[in-house]
C-alpha positions in Angstrom: 0.0 0.0 0.0 2.0 2.9 -1.3 -0.1 5.9 -0.5 -2.5 7.2 2.1 -5.5 6.9 -0.2 -5.2 3.1 -0.4 -6.6 0.7 2.2 -7.8 -2.8 2.7 -11.5 -3.7 3.3 -13.2 -7.0 3.8 -14.9 -9.2 6.4 -13.9 -12.0 8.7 -15.9 -15.1 9.6 -16.1 -15.0 13.4 -17.2 -18.6 13.7 -13.9 -19.7 12.0 -11.7 -18.1 14.7 -10.2 -20.9 16.9 -11.2 -20.2 20.5 -7.9 -21.5 21.6 -6.3 -18.4 19.9 -8.3 -15.9 21.9 -6.3 -14.6 24.9 -7.9 -13.0 28.0 -5.8 -10.1 29.2 -6.3 -7.9 32.3 -5.7 -4.3 31.1 -4.3 -1.4 33.1 -7.8 0.1 33.5 -8.9 -3.1 35.4 -11.1 -4.5 32.6 -10.5 -7.9 31.2 -10.5 -8.0 27.4 -10.1 -10.7 24.8 -7.4 -10.3 22.1 -6.6 -12.2 19.0 -3.2 -12.0 17.2 -3.8 -11.6 13.4 -1.7 -11.2 10.3 -2.5 -9.9 6.8 -0.9 -11.5 3.8 -0.9 -10.6 0.1 -2.4 -13.4 -2.0 -0.1 -14.9 -4.7 -2.9 -14.6 -7.2 -5.8 -12.2 -6.6 -9.2 -14.0 -6.5 -12.4 -12.5 -8.1 -15.8 -13.3 -6.7 -18.6 -11.4 -8.4 -17.6 -7.8 -8.7 -14.9 -8.0 -6.0 -11.2 -8.9 -6.4 -9.5 -10.0 -3.2 -5.8 -9.3 -3.0 -5.1 -10.2 0.6 -6.3 -12.5 3.4 -6.4 -12.2 7.1 -5.3 -15.1 9.4 -4.9 -15.8 13.1 -1.2 -15.5 13.9 -0.5 -18.1 16.6 3.0 -18.5 17.9 4.8 -21.5 16.3 4.5 -23.6 19.5 0.7 -22.9 19.6 0.0 -24.0 16.1 -2.2 -27.1 15.6 -1.4 -29.4 12.6 -4.2 -29.3 10.1 -5.9 -26.3 11.7 -7.0 -23.6 9.2 -6.3 -20.1 10.6 -7.6 -18.1 7.6 -10.6 -16.0 8.7 -11.4 -13.9 5.6 -10.4 -12.1 2.4 -9.6 -8.4 1.9 -9.7 -6.2 -1.2 -7.6 -3.2 -1.9 -9.5 0.1 -2.3 -8.6 3.7 -3.0 -10.3 6.7 -1.5 -10.9 9.8 -3.6 -8.7 12.8 -2.7 -10.6 15.5 -0.8 -9.1 18.4 -2.7 -10.5 19.2 -6.1 -8.4 18.5 -9.1 -7.7 21.2 -11.7 -10.1 19.3 -13.9 -12.8 19.6 -11.2 -12.3 23.3 -11.0 -12.3 23.8 -14.7 -15.6 21.9 -15.0 -17.3 23.6 -12.1 -20.4 25.7 -13.0 -19.8 29.4 -13.1 -22.3 32.2 -12.3 -22.6 35.7 -13.7 -21.5 38.5 -11.2 -25.1 39.4 -10.3 -26.6 35.9 -10.6 -27.3 34.0 -7.4 -27.1 30.2 -7.5 -30.4 28.4 -7.0 -29.7 27.2 -3.4 -32.4 26.3 -0.8 -31.0 28.7 1.8 
């Protein structure tokens, strides 16, 4: 992800998370919370389902000694998206409607 306008989005299947990987931790504020170590990997080949192309997947990230042979730790797929920049481009400015000096735009306020 090279720029600030690119991000990953997707979903995870909560029922596929191995309960053994969830860790209860007593936090400094006195509340007990449950954490799950995860890792995101780029797929070797993007996969397309319908109109979406998944480029990454998310997986539990157990420590080597906690891994169970044959256990599937993949929880979901992610796609790469780009957000539109918030500042108008020169093309946006050039194509913006213009008004005569005494003309008021037709606004509801």
